[in-house]
N, C-alpha and C positions, 0 to 999 in steps of 0.2 A: 127546250130539252126537258125531259122527264127526270124525275128524282132518281130513277134507276140507271141513268146514264153513267158511263164509265168516267173515272177520275181524269183519264186522258182527254176525253171529249170535253169535259168541263174546263181543263187547263187550256186546250186549244181554243175554246170559246172565249176565255178570259183574255188570252194572247190576242186574238183577232179583235176583240172590242178595244183593248188597250192601244194596239197599234193604229187602228182606224180612228179611235178618238183623239189620240195624240196628233195624228196627221191632220185631222179636221181642225183641231185647235191651232196648230201651227199655221195651217193654210189660212185661217181667218185672221191671224195676226201678221202675216207676212206683208211687208210693204216694198221690199226691194224686188225688182223684176227677176233678178237671177236666182232667187229662192223659190219661186213658184214651181219650177220643174221638179226639184228634189222633194219639196213638200207634197206636191200632187202625186208623185210616184210613191212616197211613203204612205199617203192615204189610200192609194190604189192597192198597195200591198195588204193593208189591213182589210179593206173590203174584199179583196180576192181570197184572203184566208177565211173570212167569214163565209163567203160564198161556197168555197170548197167544203167547209165544215157542214154547212147547211145541206149541201147536196149529199154528203155521206150519211147524215142522219136521216134524210128522206129515204135513201136506198135501204138503210137498215130497217126503218119502220115499215116500209112496203114489204120487204122480205119477211119480216116477222108476221105481218098480217096474212100473207099468203101461206105461211107455214101453219098459222093457227087455223086458217080455213081449210087446210088440208090439200091445197092446190099444188104445192111444191114440197119435196121432201126436205127435212131439216138437214143442215150442214154439220159436219163435225164427225169425230169418231165415237161419240156417245150415241149416235142415232142407229138403231137396229135396222138391218136391211129390210126394206119393204114395210117398216113400221113407223109409228110416230112416238115422240117423246111424251111422257105423261104430263 
């Protein structure tokens, strides 16, 4: 993630890493058979959050690149009709 990323994205990345990391640590320490499923589900939750965050960042980066190249118009109310943002 770039330094210009939003605080929300950074918070989401931290949560995803924390959940996945905690799940992997617990999964590596579990010895009781009945704890494998909840620990595996917790680990999957963290990895899923990370996957969703990464996909959203890729979509934003590709959209930004296409706007910079002038292939798609910018979104939002600041964009003039038929024009580009400076």
